[in-house]
C-alpha positions in Angstrom: -13.8 21.4 13.6 -16.7 20.6 11.3 -17.7 17.4 13.2 -18.0 19.3 16.5 -20.0 21.9 14.8 -22.4 19.3 13.3 -22.9 17.7 16.7 -23.8 21.1 18.2 -26.3 21.8 15.3 -27.9 18.4 15.6 -28.3 18.8 19.4 -29.7 22.3 19.0 -32.4 20.7 16.7 -33.3 18.3 19.4 -31.3 15.2 18.3 -28.8 13.0 20.1 -25.4 13.1 18.4 -21.8 12.0 19.1 -18.5 11.4 17.4 -18.2 7.7 16.8 -15.9 4.9 15.5 -12.3 5.3 14.4 -11.9 8.9 15.2 -12.8 8.2 18.9 -10.5 5.3 18.9 -7.6 7.4 17.6 -8.3 10.3 19.9 -8.2 8.1 22.9 -4.9 6.6 21.7 -3.5 10.1 21.2 -3.4 9.8 17.4 -4.6 12.3 14.9 -7.8 10.9 13.2 -7.7 10.9 9.4 -11.4 11.6 9.3 -14.4 12.1 11.6 -17.8 10.4 11.8 -20.9 11.4 13.6 -23.7 9.2 14.7 -27.1 10.6 15.5 -30.8 9.9 16.3 -31.8 12.2 13.4 -33.2 10.3 10.4 -32.0 10.8 6.9 -34.7 13.2 5.8 -34.0 15.3 8.8 -30.2 15.3 8.1 -30.8 16.4 4.5 -33.1 19.2 5.8 -30.6 20.3 8.4 -27.6 20.2 6.1 -28.7 21.3 2.6 -26.4 20.2 -0.2 -25.3 17.1 1.7 -24.7 14.0 -0.4 -26.6 10.8 0.2 -24.1 7.9 0.1 -26.4 5.3 1.6 -30.0 6.5 2.0 -31.0 3.0 2.8 -28.5 2.9 5.6 -29.1 6.5 6.8 -25.7 7.9 5.8 -25.0 11.3 4.4 -21.8 13.3 3.7 -21.7 16.9 4.9 -19.3 19.1 3.0 -18.5 22.5 4.4 -15.4 24.8 4.4 -13.3 22.2 2.5 -14.0 19.4 5.1 -16.2 16.4 4.8 -17.9 14.5 7.7 -20.0 11.3 7.4 -23.2 11.6 9.5 -25.1 8.4 10.1 -28.4 7.6 11.8 -28.3 5.2 14.7 -29.4 1.8 13.3 -29.5 -1.9 13.7 -28.5 -4.1 10.8 -30.6 -7.1 10.0 -30.4 -10.2 7.8 -26.9 -10.2 6.2 -26.9 -12.5 3.2 -24.0 -11.5 0.9 -21.2 -11.2 3.4 -21.1 -7.4 3.2 -24.5 -5.6 3.3 -27.5 -6.1 5.6 -30.7 -6.7 3.7 -32.6 -4.5 6.1 -31.9 -1.8 8.7 -33.9 -0.3 11.4 -33.3 3.2 12.5 -32.8 3.7 16.2 -32.8 6.5 18.7 -30.5 4.7 21.2 -26.7 4.6 20.6 -26.5 1.4 22.5 -28.2 -0.5 19.7 -26.0 1.2 17.1 -22.9 0.0 19.0 -24.0 -3.6 18.8 -23.9 -3.7 15.0 -20.3 -2.5 14.7 -17.3 -4.7 14.1 -14.8 -4.4 17.0 -15.2 -3.1 20.5 -12.8 -0.1 20.1 -14.7 1.0 17.0 -18.0 1.2 18.9 -17.1 4.1 21.2 -19.1 7.3 21.2 -17.6 10.6 22.4 -19.2 13.9 23.3 -16.9 16.4 21.6 -17.8 19.2 24.0 -16.9 17.4 27.2 -14.8 14.4 26.0 -17.1 12.0 27.8 -17.0 8.5 26.3 -20.0 6.2 26.0 -18.9 2.6 26.0 -21.5 -0.2 25.7 -19.3 -3.0 24.7 -16.0 -2.7 26.7 -14.1 -1.0 24.0 -12.3 1.4 26.3 -10.9 -1.4 28.4 -9.8 -3.2 25.2 -8.0 -0.1 24.0 -6.1 0.2 27.2 -5.2 -3.5 27.2 -4.3 -3.5 23.5 -6.9 -6.1 22.4 -8.8 -6.5 19.1 -12.1 -8.1 20.1 -15.2 -8.6 17.9 -18.4 -7.4 19.4 -20.6 -10.2 20.6 -20.2 -13.5 18.7 -17.1 -13.3 16.6 -18.3 -15.8 14.0 -21.5 -13.8 13.5 -19.6 -10.5 13.1 -17.3 -12.0 10.5 -20.1 -13.7 8.6 -21.9 -10.4 8.4 -19.0 -8.8 6.6 -16.2 -11.1 5.4 -13.7 -8.2 5.0 -13.6 -7.9 8.8 -11.4 -11.0 8.8 -8.6 -8.9 7.3 -9.5 -5.7 9.1 -8.9 -7.4 12.4 -5.4 -8.2 11.3 -4.8 -4.7 10.0 -5.9 -3.1 13.3 -3.7 -5.5 15.3 -0.7 -4.8 13.1 -1.1 -1.0 12.9 -1.8 -0.6 16.6 0.5 -3.3 18.0 -2.5 -5.1 19.6 -3.2 -8.8 20.1 -6.3 -10.4 18.8 -8.6 -11.8 21.5 -8.5 -15.7 21.4 -12.2 -16.3 20.4 -11.9 -13.6 17.7 -8.6 -15.1 16.5 -10.0 -18.6 16.3 -13.0 -17.4 14.3 -10.7 -15.7 11.8 -8.7 -18.9 11.4 -11.9 -21.0 11.0 -13.6 -18.6 8.6 -10.5 -17.5 6.5 -11.8 -19.1 3.3 -14.7 -16.6 3.4 -12.3 -13.9 2.3 -12.5 -15.4 -1.2 -16.0 -13.9 -1.5 -14.9 -10.3 -1.0 -14.3 -8.1 -4.0 -10.7 -7.7 -5.2 -10.9 -4.0 -4.7 -11.8 -4.2 -1.0 -9.1 -6.8 -0.3 -6.6 -4.6 -2.2 -7.3 -1.6 0.0 -6.8 -3.6 3.2 -3.5 -5.1 2.0 -2.3 -1.6 0.9 -3.1 -0.3 4.4 -1.3 -3.2 6.1 1.7 -2.4 4.0 1.8 1.3 4.5 0.2 2.2 7.8 2.8 0.6 10.0 3.4 -2.9 11.4 3.6 -4.5 7.9 5.8 -7.4 9.1 3.5 -8.3 12.0 0.5 -7.9 9.7 1.8 -10.4 7.1 2.9 -12.8 9.8 -0.6 -12.7 11.2 -2.1 -13.2 7.8 0.1 -16.2 7.4 -0.8 -17.6 10.9 -4.5 -17.2 10.4 -4.6 -18.8 7.0 -5.7 -15.6 5.3 -2.4 -15.3 3.4 -3.1 -18.7 1.8 -6.4 -17.4 0.6 -5.4 -14.0 -0.6 -1.7 -14.1 -1.6 -0.5 -17.7 -2.1 2.4 -16.3 -4.0 3.7 -14.7 -0.8 3.0 -17.8 1.3 5.2 -19.7 -1.2 8.2 -17.8 0.1 8.2 -19.8 3.3 10.9 -22.4 3.5 12.7 -21.4 0.3 16.3 -21.5 1.4 19.0 -19.1 0.2 22.8 -19.3 0.0 23.9 -18.5 3.6 27.0 -16.6 2.4 24.7 -13.9 1.0 21.6 -14.5 3.2 22.6 -15.5 6.7 19.1 -14.4 7.9 17.4 -17.5 6.5 14.8 -18.3 3.9 13.1 -15.9 1.5 10.1 -15.4 3.8 12.3 -14.3 6.7 14.3 -12.0 4.4 11.1 -10.4 3.1 9.6 -10.0 6.5 12.7 -8.3 7.7 12.5 -5.8 4.9 8.8 -5.1 5.6 9.8 -4.4 9.2 12.3 -1.8 8.0 9.6 0.2 6.1 9.0 3.7 7.4 6.0 5.5 5.8 6.7 4.0 2.4 5.0 4.8 -0.8 2.6 2.0 -1.9 4.8 1.0 -4.8 7.8 0.7 -2.6 6.0 -1.4 0.0 4.6 -3.7 -2.8 8.1 -3.8 -4.3 9.6 -5.0 -1.1 6.8 -7.6 -0.7 7.3 -8.9 -4.3 10.9 -8.3 -5.1 11.8 -12.0 -4.6 8.5 -13.5 -5.6 10.2 -15.3 -8.4 12.6 -17.3 -6.2 10.4 -20.2 -5.3 9.8 -21.1 -8.9 13.5 -20.7 -9.9 15.1 -22.4 -6.9 17.8 -25.0 -7.8 21.0 -26.3 -6.4 24.1 -26.4 -8.6 27.4 -25.5 -7.1 25.3 -23.6 -4.6 21.7 -22.5 -4.3 20.7 -20.5 -7.4 17.7 -18.5 -8.5 18.5 -18.0 -12.2 15.8 -15.9 -13.9 14.1 -15.0 -10.6 13.8 -11.3 -11.6 11.9 -12.1 -14.8 9.7 -14.7 -13.1 9.1 -12.2 -10.2 7.9 -9.6 -12.7 5.5 -12.1 -14.2 4.1 -13.2 -10.8 3.8 -9.5 -9.6 1.9 -8.5 -12.7 -0.6 -11.4 -12.3 -1.0 -10.7 -8.5 -1.4 -7.0 -8.8 -3.7 -7.3 -11.7 -5.9 -9.8 -9.8 -6.2 -7.3 -6.9 -7.1 -4.5 -9.3 -4.1 -2.2 -8.6 -3.7 0.7 -11.0 -1.5 0.3 -14.1 0.7 3.1 -12.7 1.3 1.1 -9.5 1.9 -2.1 -11.4 4.4 -0.5 -13.7 6.3 1.1 -10.7 6.5 -2.3 -8.8 7.6 -4.1 -11.9 10.4 -1.6 -12.4 11.5 -2.1 -8.8 11.7 -5.8 -9.3 13.4 -5.5 -12.6 16.2 -3.3 -11.3 16.8 -4.5 -7.8 19.7 -6.8 -8.8 21.4 -4.2 -10.9 22.8 -2.3 -7.9 25.5 -4.9 -7.5 27.0 -3.8 -10.8 26.8 0.0 -10.4 30.6 0.4 -9.8 31.3 -1.3 -13.1 28.7 0.5 -15.2 29.8 2.8 -18.0 29.0 6.4 -17.3 26.1 6.5 -19.8 24.5 3.4 -18.3 25.0 4.6 -14.7 23.5 8.1 -15.4 20.5 6.5 -17.0 20.1 4.3 -14.0 20.3 7.2 -11.6 17.7 9.2 -13.4 15.0 6.4 -13.5 11.6 7.6 -12.4 11.1 7.1 -8.6 14.7 6.3 -8.1 14.6 7.0 -4.4 12.2 4.1 -4.0 14.8 1.9 -5.9 17.4 3.1 -3.4 15.2 2.4 -0.4 14.5 -1.1 -1.6 18.2 -1.8 -2.2 19.1 -0.5 1.2 16.5 -2.7 2.9 17.6 -5.6 0.8 21.2 -5.3 1.9 20.4 -4.6 5.6 18.1 -7.6 5.7 20.7 -10.0 4.3 24.5 -9.5 4.1 24.5 -6.0 5.6 26.9 -4.5 3.1 26.0 -1.0 1.7 29.0 -0.5 -0.7 26.8 -0.1 -3.8 24.3 2.1 -1.9 27.1 4.4 -0.7 28.7 4.4 -4.2 25.4 5.6 -5.7 24.9 8.2 -3.0 28.4 9.6 -3.7 27.6 9.7 -7.4 24.4 11.6 -6.7 26.4 14.2 -4.8 29.0 14.5 -7.5 26.7 14.7 -10.5 24.6 17.9 -11.0 21.2 17.4 -12.6 22.4 18.8 -16.0 25.0 16.0 -16.1 22.3 13.3 -15.6 19.9 14.9 -18.1 21.9 17.1 -20.5 20.0 19.0 -23.2 20.1 16.8 -26.3 22.7 17.9 -28.9 20.5 16.8 -31.8 17.0 15.4 -32.3 15.3 13.4 -35.0 14.4 16.6 -36.8 18.1 17.3 -37.3 18.6 13.9 -38.9 15.6 14.5 -41.2 17.1 17.9 -42.1 20.3 16.2 -43.0 18.5 14.0 -45.5 17.8 10.9 -43.6 14.4 9.0 -43.7 12.8 8.4 -40.3 12.9 4.8 -39.1 14.1 2.4 -36.3 17.7 3.4 -37.0 16.9 6.9 -35.7 16.5 5.6 -32.2 19.8 3.7 -32.3 21.6 6.7 -33.7 20.2 9.1 -31.1 21.0 6.7 -28.3 24.5 6.3 -29.5 24.9 10.1 -29.5 23.4 10.5 -26.0 25.8 7.7 -24.8 28.7 9.7 -26.1 27.4 12.9 -24.6 26.8 11.3 -21.2 30.3 9.9 -21.2 31.9 13.3 -22.2 33.2 12.1 -25.5 31.3 14.7 -27.5 29.9 18.1 -26.6 28.9 19.9 -29.8 26.1 19.6 -32.3 28.6 19.0 -35.1 30.2 16.1 -33.2 26.7 14.7 -32.6 25.7 14.9 -36.2 28.9 13.2 -37.3 28.5 10.4 -34.8 24.8 10.0 -35.9 25.9 9.8 -39.5 28.4 7.0 -38.6 25.6 5.1 -36.8 23.1 5.5 -39.6 25.8 4.3 -42.1 26.5 1.3 -40.0 30.0 2.4 -39.0 29.6 2.3 -35.2 
């Protein structure tokens, strides 16, 4: 392991060095760390000398990245952080030789543990080991000060509690609730990454319920808070309002893609704005409104265009499943071959299980998937636009209509030869079909 090797090399050079932070937390919880960090008494210039080719990612903060054998480890000098002004960065730091002082600057007690990778011995200066055993998220020292230093810690506390199944210590929780408006000062990208982790790392329902209870949801995602109290027709949604339905779906997520998790969160975002009561509760146009809301929200949080498009597709198509058994073969086959269709299926399944419980449409589609080989869903085109040009037709919008008409007939088994395709295309171009 690279981190263990770096600790040995630092110690051989006369420096103090330990594993630190999230990797220690995860090791003590029996989880596999995603990455490893090392903290040391060695100062930046000494780190760069010991590990040639390392990249400085924060020279002012004494942080370098060591890349060896396809692995990367962050190595940081022990430090104290001084004079936070912008809600994220300290204006000054002092390099230290004592890990105790380094621990005091960190966010939560279980993230301030140091471990000797050779012996497994843990150094705990802030009670983090006990909090790990008790399942508690606790800010180090004065919670308000910790959150004012870095406003993103407000959401990070919720993420850790959700992911680990922990409770937030009362003083820490109250500080989050009181300081929730400070999250507005954090960059959209940093908030986005935390929301994405809450949705995909496990405990998404609990995470969003805690965001709501602390007031953070109101600050970050008011469109999701708006789902609360929006009633639904009980014959289709015996579980209750749109918020409850969405939370139940989040609870059912298992290692989802980011787009699926966001699709679940936002699939009914259009319901509050389209709620009305006629002969029963109705949400006419909620799909279209939901796409509009999702686009604005995801753009605001700087999600990628690819993710936004995938989420919009999930929202656009989630109501179409109720019609699959009545679809013409051509329409059904196009539906089944949509990009990322397994995410569409997963969302539909969660939607059903979190409401009326019926899976008839889901099972119908699964049966069709078993029946239809890939070549039936995506048959080789019988003709292309070049064939129409060769037949003497001028390219234009009518080409697309003609080719779609031909593919419909091919998907439905009404034609199977190039000659039949050309004949049908001629009829379409001449306005006869």
